[in-house]
SEMARLO-498952 format. One line per field, with one value per residue (C-alpha): x, y, z; residue number from 1. Coordinates in nm, 3 decimals, always signed. Example, Ala and Ser with C-alpha at 12.3 -4.5 7.8 and 13.67 -1.06 7.14 Angstrom:
# residues 2
xx: c(+1.230:+1.367)
yy: c(-0.450:-0.106)
zz: c(+0.780:+0.714)
num: c(1:2)
# end
This chain:
# residues 82
xx: c(+14.833:+14.964:+15.226:+15.316:+15.692:+15.938:+16.294:+16.575:+16.860:+17.175:+17.315:+17.025:+16.920:+16.562:+16.276:+16.062:+15.711:+15.549:+15.313:+15.320:+15.195:+15.559:+15.766:+16.082:+16.087:+15.986:+16.279:+16.517:+16.380:+16.450:+16.804:+16.860:+16.757:+16.431:+16.238:+16.346:+16.238:+16.463:+16.772:+16.964:+16.933:+17.072:+17.122:+16.795:+16.759:+16.437:+16.319:+15.951:+15.646:+15.273:+15.047:+14.696:+14.430:+14.356:+14.528:+14.287:+14.369:+14.739:+14.710:+14.505:+14.766:+15.052:+14.864:+14.803:+15.174:+15.278:+15.030:+15.215:+15.505:+15.683:+16.018:+15.954:+15.634:+15.792:+16.082:+15.824:+15.633:+15.957:+16.042:+15.737:+15.922:+16.182)
yy: c(+13.738:+13.917:+13.798:+13.853:+13.837:+13.837:+13.968:+13.929:+14.176:+14.003:+14.352:+14.455:+14.097:+14.195:+14.077:+14.291:+14.191:+14.341:+14.256:+14.326:+14.195:+14.188:+14.074:+14.028:+14.393:+14.505:+14.312:+14.482:+14.822:+14.738:+14.656:+14.956:+15.199:+15.283:+15.220:+15.453:+15.216:+14.937:+15.133:+15.088:+14.709:+14.643:+14.387:+14.211:+13.841:+13.695:+13.421:+13.364:+13.431:+13.336:+13.392:+13.532:+13.588:+13.944:+14.257:+14.267:+13.907:+13.982:+14.305:+14.119:+13.847:+14.110:+14.289:+13.952:+13.870:+14.220:+14.201:+13.896:+14.124:+13.803:+13.704:+13.349:+13.330:+13.459:+13.209:+12.936:+13.050:+13.057:+12.709:+12.567:+12.594:+12.335)
zz: c(+12.033:+12.347:+12.585:+12.948:+12.983:+13.267:+13.236:+13.483:+13.553:+13.701:+13.765:+13.988:+14.084:+13.996:+13.782:+13.550:+13.443:+13.136:+12.845:+12.472:+12.145:+12.027:+12.325:+12.127:+12.005:+12.358:+12.507:+12.257:+12.364:+12.735:+12.647:+12.417:+12.694:+12.526:+12.847:+13.132:+13.423:+13.303:+13.180:+13.501:+13.491:+13.147:+13.016:+13.078:+13.016:+12.887:+13.142:+13.081:+12.866:+12.857:+12.552:+12.555:+12.292:+12.398:+12.531:+12.820:+12.932:+12.916:+13.108:+13.375:+13.414:+13.432:+13.718:+13.890:+13.884:+14.001:+14.285:+14.424:+14.519:+14.584:+14.436:+14.547:+14.350:+14.034:+14.069:+14.117:+13.809:+13.598:+13.734:+13.564:+13.230:+13.330)
num: c(1:2:3:4:5:6:7:8:9:10:11:12:13:14:15:16:17:18:19:20:21:22:23:24:25:26:27:28:29:30:31:32:33:34:35:36:37:38:39:40:41:42:43:44:45:46:47:48:49:50:51:52:53:54:55:56:57:58:59:60:61:62:63:64:65:66:67:68:69:70:71:72:73:74:75:76:77:78:79:80:81:82)
# end
C-alpha cells in the first residue's frame, strides 16, 4: 500500500505533498531534517493521507495535487476529513 500525504508547517504557513509506502517513517524523516527541502519548516504536522494499491497510482495522485498550485484546493481536500 502506498500513501499520498500532506504535511503543514505553521512556521512557514505552507503545505507539503508527498507519497510513500511508509508515510509515518517519512514524516519522521521530514521532522528530523532528513529531507533537505522540508528542513526549514520543522516541525511539520500531518494533516491528510490517501491510500493507493500501487506506487504508480500514488505518484499520479501526488502530481495531480501538486499541479493544482492552489492552497484553497488543498484546504478543501483536507476539509473532506471532517
